[in-house]
C-alpha positions in Angstrom: 119.9 6.6 47.0 117.8 7.3 50.0 116.5 10.7 48.9 115.5 9.2 45.7 113.7 6.5 47.4 112.0 9.0 49.8 111.0 11.5 46.9 109.7 8.5 44.9 107.1 7.5 47.8 106.5 10.6 49.6 103.7 12.0 47.6 101.7 8.5 47.6 102.4 8.4 51.5 101.7 11.8 52.4 98.4 12.5 50.5 96.8 9.7 52.7 98.8 10.6 55.7 96.1 12.3 58.1 93.3 11.6 60.0 90.8 14.1 61.2 91.2 15.1 64.8 87.7 13.6 66.0 89.4 10.5 65.1 91.8 10.2 67.8 91.7 9.5 71.6 92.0 12.8 73.6 94.3 11.5 75.8 96.9 11.0 73.6 96.6 14.5 71.7 95.1 17.2 73.9 98.3 18.0 76.0 98.3 21.9 77.4 100.8 23.7 76.0 101.2 25.8 79.1 101.4 22.8 81.3 105.2 22.2 80.3 107.1 21.8 83.5 111.2 21.1 83.2 111.5 17.9 85.6 115.2 17.1 84.7 118.1 19.0 83.2 121.9 19.3 82.7 124.4 19.8 85.3 126.6 22.4 84.6 130.4 21.7 84.8 129.6 17.7 85.3 130.0 15.0 82.8 126.5 15.9 81.9 126.9 19.6 81.4 124.6 19.2 78.3 121.8 16.4 77.8 120.4 15.7 74.3 118.2 13.9 72.0 115.9 11.1 73.2 116.0 9.7 77.0 113.9 6.8 78.2 111.5 6.6 81.1 110.2 3.1 82.4 107.5 3.5 85.2 106.9 0.3 87.5 104.2 1.9 90.1 106.2 4.2 92.1 109.7 3.1 90.6 110.6 5.5 87.9 114.2 5.0 85.6 115.0 7.8 83.1 118.3 6.9 81.0 119.7 9.7 79.4 122.4 10.9 77.0 125.0 13.2 78.8 128.2 14.9 77.5 130.6 17.8 78.1 131.9 19.9 75.2 134.9 20.9 77.6 136.0 17.1 77.2 137.5 16.5 73.8 136.9 14.4 72.1 133.2 14.8 73.0 131.6 11.5 73.7 127.9 10.8 74.4 127.6 8.7 77.8 124.7 7.2 79.6 123.2 8.4 82.6 120.5 7.1 84.9 118.3 9.1 87.2 115.3 7.6 89.4 112.1 9.1 90.9 109.0 8.0 93.0 106.7 10.1 90.8 108.0 11.1 87.6 108.4 14.5 88.8 111.4 14.9 91.2 114.6 13.1 89.9 117.7 12.0 91.4 121.0 11.0 89.4 122.2 7.4 90.3 125.7 7.4 91.9 127.1 5.2 89.5 126.8 7.7 86.9 127.9 7.8 83.8 126.7 4.2 83.7 128.8 3.7 80.1 131.6 6.1 79.1 133.9 3.7 77.2 131.7 3.8 74.1 129.1 5.8 72.5 125.4 5.9 73.6 123.1 8.1 72.2 119.1 8.5 71.5 117.8 5.3 73.6 115.1 3.3 74.1 114.7 0.7 76.7 112.1 -2.3 76.6 111.8 -4.9 79.7 112.0 -8.5 78.4 112.3 -12.3 79.9 113.7 -10.3 83.1 116.2 -8.4 81.2 116.4 -4.8 79.9 117.3 -4.3 76.3 118.5 -1.0 75.1 118.3 0.3 71.2 120.4 3.3 70.9 122.5 5.0 68.4 126.3 4.6 68.8 129.0 6.7 67.0 128.2 7.9 63.6 124.5 7.2 63.9 124.9 3.6 64.0 122.2 1.4 65.8 123.3 -0.7 68.5 121.8 -3.2 71.0 122.8 -3.1 74.8 121.5 -5.7 77.5 121.4 -5.3 81.6 119.8 -7.2 84.5 119.6 -4.4 86.4 119.4 -1.5 84.3 122.8 -0.1 85.8 125.3 -2.3 84.6 125.2 -2.6 80.7 126.9 -5.0 78.3 127.0 -3.9 74.6 125.8 -6.6 72.2 126.7 -4.9 69.2 125.5 -2.9 66.0 122.4 -3.9 64.9 122.5 -6.4 61.4 119.9 -4.9 59.6 119.1 -6.5 55.9 117.4 -5.3 52.9 114.2 -7.7 52.3 116.2 -9.8 50.0 118.7 -10.5 53.2 121.8 -8.3 51.5 123.0 -5.5 54.0 121.6 -2.4 54.0 123.5 0.2 51.8 126.4 1.9 54.1 125.6 5.0 56.0 124.0 6.1 59.2 120.9 4.4 60.6 119.8 5.8 63.9 116.7 6.6 66.3 116.2 3.0 67.0 112.5 2.0 68.1 111.9 -1.5 69.3 108.2 -2.7 69.9 107.7 -6.1 71.0 104.5 -8.1 70.2 103.5 -11.7 69.8 107.1 -13.1 69.4 108.2 -10.7 66.9 110.5 -7.8 67.4 109.7 -4.7 65.2 112.4 -2.2 64.8 111.8 1.2 63.2 114.9 3.2 62.4 115.6 6.4 60.2 118.5 7.2 57.5 119.5 11.0 57.7 116.0 11.8 58.9 114.6 11.4 55.4 112.2 8.5 56.6 111.3 5.7 58.7 111.8 2.1 57.9 110.7 -1.2 59.5 112.5 -4.1 60.1 111.6 -7.2 61.9 113.6 -10.0 63.7 112.7 -13.1 66.3 116.0 -13.0 67.9 117.2 -9.6 67.7 120.3 -11.2 65.9 119.5 -10.5 62.2 116.6 -7.6 61.2 114.9 -7.7 57.6 113.2 -4.9 56.3 109.4 -5.6 55.8 109.7 -3.6 52.8 112.6 -1.5 51.2 110.7 1.7 51.4 110.0 4.0 54.5 106.6 3.2 56.0 106.7 7.4 57.2 108.4 10.0 55.0 108.6 13.8 55.7 105.5 16.2 54.9 103.2 17.1 53.3 102.6 19.7 56.2 105.4 22.2 56.6 106.2 21.5 60.6 108.1 17.8 59.1 108.7 18.5 55.4 112.0 18.1 55.7 112.9 15.6 58.2 111.1 12.9 60.4 112.2 10.3 63.2 110.1 7.8 65.3 110.5 7.8 69.0 107.9 5.5 70.5 105.3 2.9 69.5 102.5 1.9 72.0 99.4 -0.2 71.8 96.3 1.9 72.5 93.0 0.1 72.5 93.1 -1.8 69.2 95.3 0.5 67.2 99.1 1.5 67.2 100.4 5.0 67.8 103.7 6.4 67.0 105.5 9.4 68.5 107.5 11.3 66.3 109.7 14.4 65.8 110.1 16.4 62.7 111.1 19.5 61.4 110.7 21.7 58.5 113.3 24.4 59.2 116.0 24.4 56.8 118.4 26.6 58.5 120.1 25.7 61.9 119.1 25.7 64.6 116.2 23.9 63.3 112.7 24.1 65.2 111.9 20.5 66.0 108.5 19.3 67.2 106.6 16.5 68.6 103.9 14.9 66.4 101.6 11.6 66.3 100.8 9.1 63.9 98.2 5.9 63.8 98.3 2.5 62.2 96.4 -0.6 62.3 99.5 -3.0 61.2 102.7 -1.1 62.0 103.3 -0.8 58.1 100.6 1.7 57.0 100.7 5.1 58.8 98.7 8.2 59.2 99.8 11.2 60.7 97.3 13.2 63.2 95.8 16.3 61.3 96.1 18.6 64.6 99.9 17.8 64.4 102.2 19.2 66.1 101.0 18.1 69.7 102.9 21.0 70.7 103.4 24.8 69.2 106.3 24.5 67.1 107.7 27.6 68.3 108.1 25.9 71.8 110.8 23.4 70.0 110.2 20.3 72.0 110.9 17.3 70.5 112.3 13.6 71.3 108.9 12.9 73.2 107.6 9.9 75.2 104.1 9.0 76.2 104.1 7.4 79.8 100.8 6.2 81.3 100.2 7.0 84.9 97.1 6.1 87.0 95.7 9.5 85.9 96.3 9.4 82.1 99.2 9.8 79.9 101.8 12.3 80.4 103.8 13.5 77.3 107.5 14.0 78.3 109.8 15.8 75.4 113.6 15.2 76.2 115.8 17.1 73.8 118.2 19.8 76.0 115.8 19.3 79.1 113.3 16.8 80.0 109.7 18.5 80.3 106.4 16.9 81.2 103.3 17.9 79.8 99.6 16.9 80.6 96.0 17.7 79.8 95.4 19.8 83.0 98.8 20.5 84.4 101.1 17.6 85.7 99.3 14.7 87.4 
């Protein structure tokens, strides 16, 4: 069902899915491919001997937090666990003494939003079921439960995976972007994070038409920059595994209609860097990519 939906709408969306490079803020798209620096990586032999997919960084002046997914293939069954690292500059990170923060249920591919003096984490659970957690301090987390997402008519979405949850709060409304088997990105909304309703039952973003994301796509972040919304995505056009993933950008005026950057991907495809996040500093934006290791990219080297 999902594939037929994507095929139906992909041509319509893809034909108007790019904007010319000159229409894009340089500080969001012009990252130096040679500026990539590994700032956080797995710890061999430990519970986080491997890290994967999207982690999340929150910066509060000189206080930086990085939540990430760690696991150890030698521990079976392998469970994705939640870790935390802290930093004063976003470059040098130290693991939190309480790690792993969560090890009794699956936490993967997260985004953290601070709202009303609480931290809300949207993450994948086991079997790619998006879930919500909350915390007072960002260290001790309570699982609220699996997200209840409904079709536009109020009926539950069909069974199956729904992952890479990306939340954006504005004007009293929670916007939730999610993917299904990486075949498209859907948008649901909620006033209270209890029930989420699709704005439309068709994806707001689909793979293609360019080769770099012609097979799979997911959204990692939404920011407001100036008077427009920008989304950091990742995608792949590689049919065989291991796939080459890349980091891309799209823009919208209403969170519903999106246009991909004509200069995508932001970094060369051969670098295979994905699960990206833009973090604003006093000297401009940094682009962090997370999958496998946390790397930072800037315009003129790390600033």
